[in-house]
Every structure is written in structure tokens, then in C-alpha cells.
C-alpha positions in Angstrom: 98.8 43.2 97.9 95.9 41.1 100.5 98.1 41.2 103.1 98.6 38.4 106.4 96.2 37.1 108.7 95.3 37.2 111.8 96.7 34.8 114.1 93.7 33.5 116.3 93.2 34.9 119.6 94.7 38.4 118.1 95.1 41.8 119.0 94.7 45.3 116.1 96.7 48.4 117.1 96.9 50.6 114.1 98.8 53.3 114.0 96.3 56.4 112.2 98.1 58.6 109.7 100.0 56.8 106.9 98.4 53.8 107.7 94.2 53.8 108.3 93.9 57.5 106.3 96.0 59.0 103.8 98.7 61.7 104.4 97.3 65.4 103.2 98.9 68.5 103.2 98.1 69.3 106.2 97.4 67.5 110.2 93.4 69.0 109.5 93.1 67.9 106.2 92.8 64.5 106.5 89.7 62.4 105.7 88.6 59.5 106.6 86.7 57.1 104.2 82.7 56.3 104.3 83.6 53.0 104.8 86.5 53.2 107.5 84.6 53.2 110.6 81.5 50.7 109.4 85.3 48.5 108.5 86.4 48.8 112.3 83.6 48.7 114.2 83.4 45.2 112.9 87.1 44.3 114.0 86.1 44.9 117.1 83.3 42.6 117.6 85.0 40.1 115.9 88.3 40.3 118.0 86.2 41.2 121.5 87.0 45.1 121.7 90.8 44.7 120.9 91.1 47.1 119.2 93.1 50.1 119.4 94.5 53.2 117.3 98.4 54.5 118.6 98.9 57.8 117.0 101.3 60.9 117.9 98.2 62.7 117.4 96.0 63.5 120.8 93.5 61.6 121.8 90.6 64.1 121.1 91.6 64.9 117.6 91.9 60.5 116.9 87.4 61.0 117.9 87.3 63.5 116.3 88.2 61.3 113.1 87.3 57.6 113.8 84.5 59.2 117.1 85.2 55.9 120.0 84.7 53.7 117.1 88.5 51.7 118.7 88.2 50.2 122.2 91.5 52.2 123.3 93.3 55.1 122.3 96.5 56.1 122.5 97.5 59.6 122.1 101.0 62.2 121.4 103.1 58.8 121.4 101.6 57.5 124.5 102.0 60.6 126.3 98.2 59.7 127.0 96.6 56.1 126.9 92.9 55.9 126.8 92.6 52.6 128.4 88.3 52.0 127.1 85.4 53.4 125.5 84.1 57.1 128.2 87.2 56.4 129.8 89.3 59.0 131.9 92.7 59.4 129.6 95.4 58.2 132.5 98.5 60.8 131.5 102.2 59.5 132.4 104.9 61.5 134.7 106.6 63.4 132.1 108.4 66.6 131.5 106.7 70.0 130.9 108.4 71.0 127.3 110.1 74.2 128.1 108.1 77.7 126.7 111.1 78.8 125.6 111.7 76.6 123.2 108.0 76.3 122.1 107.8 80.6 121.3 111.3 80.1 119.8 109.7 77.4 117.2 107.0 79.3 116.8 108.9 81.9 115.0 110.8 79.9 112.8 107.5 78.5 112.0 106.5 81.6 110.8 109.3 82.9 109.2 109.3 80.2 106.3 106.7 80.5 104.4 104.2 77.1 104.4 105.4 76.0 107.0 102.5 74.9 110.4 103.5 74.8 114.0 101.1 72.2 115.6 101.1 72.4 119.5 100.9 69.7 121.5 100.0 68.2 125.4 103.6 67.7 125.5 105.3 68.4 122.7 105.2 69.8 119.2 106.0 70.2 115.6 107.0 71.6 112.6 104.9 70.5 109.5 106.8 71.2 105.9 104.4 69.4 103.7 103.8 72.8 101.4 107.2 73.1 102.2 109.5 70.5 101.2 112.8 72.3 100.6 112.4 73.8 104.9 113.2 70.3 106.2 118.0 70.1 106.1 116.9 74.4 107.6 114.3 72.9 110.3 116.5 70.2 111.1 119.0 72.8 112.5 117.2 75.4 114.2 115.6 72.2 116.4 118.6 71.3 117.1 119.7 74.5 118.0 116.4 75.2 120.5 117.1 71.9 122.2 120.7 72.7 122.6 122.7 71.4 125.6 119.5 70.3 127.0 117.3 68.2 126.0 118.1 65.2 127.8 114.5 64.6 129.2 113.6 64.8 124.6 113.9 63.4 121.3 114.0 64.8 118.5 112.5 62.6 116.0 111.7 62.9 111.8 108.0 62.6 110.6 106.0 62.8 106.9 107.6 65.7 106.1 107.8 67.0 109.7 110.2 67.1 112.9 109.2 66.6 116.1 109.5 67.2 119.5 108.6 64.6 122.3 109.2 63.5 125.4 111.5 60.6 125.3 109.2 58.4 127.6 106.8 59.0 125.3 107.0 56.4 123.4 104.5 53.5 121.0 106.8 50.6 121.9 105.4 52.0 126.0 102.1 52.4 124.6 102.1 49.1 123.6 102.8 47.8 126.7 100.7 49.6 128.7 97.5 48.6 126.7 98.5 44.8 126.4 98.4 45.0 130.0 95.1 45.8 130.5 91.8 43.8 129.1 90.2 43.4 126.5 94.0 43.3 125.1 95.4 41.2 127.5 96.3 37.6 126.9 96.2 38.5 122.3 98.6 38.4 120.4 99.3 41.7 119.1 99.6 42.6 115.9 100.8 46.0 115.4 100.7 47.9 112.2 102.4 51.9 111.3 104.0 53.3 108.9 107.1 55.7 110.2 109.6 55.8 112.2 107.2 56.7 115.2 106.2 53.3 115.0 109.2 51.1 116.0 108.9 50.9 118.8 105.6 49.8 118.5 106.1 47.1 116.1 109.2 46.0 118.4 107.0 45.6 121.4 104.2 43.6 119.4 107.2 41.4 118.3 108.3 41.7 122.2 105.3 40.3 123.4 104.9 37.4 120.6 102.9 39.0 117.5 104.0 40.9 115.0 105.0 44.3 113.7 103.7 45.0 110.0 105.3 47.9 108.1 103.2 50.0 105.5 105.4 49.5 102.7 106.9 46.9 102.8 103.2 44.4 103.0 100.4 47.0 101.9 102.2 49.6 100.0 100.1 52.2 101.0 97.0 53.7 103.5 94.6 52.3 101.0 96.4 48.4 100.7 95.8 48.7 104.9 92.5 49.5 104.7 91.4 47.5 101.5 93.5 44.4 104.5 91.1 45.1 107.2 87.8 45.4 104.8 89.1 42.1 104.2 89.3 40.9 107.7 85.9 42.1 108.2 84.4 40.5 105.5 85.7 37.5 106.5 84.8 37.8 110.1 81.0 38.9 108.9 78.5 41.4 110.2 78.9 42.7 113.8 76.4 41.5 116.3 73.3 43.1 116.4 73.7 44.6 112.8 71.5 43.8 109.2 
């Protein structure tokens, strides 16, 4: 599946897990294909730096995987945004996660073999890829933990995971913030994602006159996305100074 062509003056905004990288059994076991960084560097040069990664992972994790290759990075669904290489992350004012919720989630995870608790600055994730039958029980447990005090937080499904995050942190807001600044301002956003958490990013790109592409519908899987990006990079040629 070749994938769509990019519009003139495009900006690429890419999800990470399930889009650029294959889903792995645990967040720490993902593999960055050897040629991916070269592909992204070429595309960033061709797009005059208008290439960003928008992920649920913290910025530090994204940068440890992709180095400083994306010009901009939005982490934790927009709870932190690094607008340019080396810049300090912008952190919108978000509610603090109640400590009791995290403690209770830790006890739930400890009680089900294979369930992993991932802590974030403003939320947490319970991963159950290693315990695939645990999804419904975890959902019920999290609904009980949040109780009636969840107005400022959202419980979201992800790839074999449930995530609790501030409702004000979503990928759509991240896209709007990124597109308001150079080198993205004035360009046509193309957002690519694969999960429920990416729907806000897709919608924001469409609202801004661009497109939102779902991996499963346009590329089949992350390997298809990487093949599409590689083809775009080959068409663009090597970055300036390469060779």
C-alpha cells in the first residue's frame, strides 16, 4: 500500500507507538529500526523542519528513542511540548494526579501477574499486553478508583492498556499549539496515528485544513507507515550536506 502523497507545504505530525514503531510487549522493549532515523532526518530537511512527534510517552522517552531527529516533540498527549531542538518543554497548567489513585493503581497492578504500571507526570497507565484477559477487570478497578472525582481526568483505552490522564491534555490541543509556531505555522498539517488517543490529533489537523490519517486504514500497520515515509524520503532526495 503506497500511501497518500503529501500536499505542498506540508507539516508532518506523527504518533510514535503503533505508527512509527511496532507495538512491543512492554513500553521499554520497543525497537527503533536502523533506517528510521535517516528517513526522518531526510523528511525534516525536505519539510523545512516541519516534522513533529506527538505521543503519549514522556518527552524524555521519545528523545531517548529518536534522539533529536524530530524538530518538535509533544509528550504525554500534549502535557509537555518541546517546540524546537534544545528548547525547554512548555508545560500547560494541569491538575496534579491524586496520590491515592496512584497508590491504588499500584496495588491493582501488583495483584495481577503481567500487568505493568507506567507512571507519568500527570497520570499513569496500566498495561496488560502480558495479561490479555485482565482488560475488563482493570477497567472496573480504575472506574472504582476514580469514583466521582474524575471531572478533571479522563480514562482512555489504548493498545492493551488503560490510561488515566488530565482531560485538558490531548493530542488535538498539542497539534494546535505546534501549528501556531514556526516552522509549522502556515503549513498544511498531516497527522498520522493509530489509536483512540490520536483521534483528537486527526480532528485538529482537519480543522486546520490538513488531513488525519489512520494507520490501519491507510497503511495497514507501522511497517507500512515506515515504508511510506521511506518512499517520501527517497523522492525528496538526501538532506543538504549529506553524501
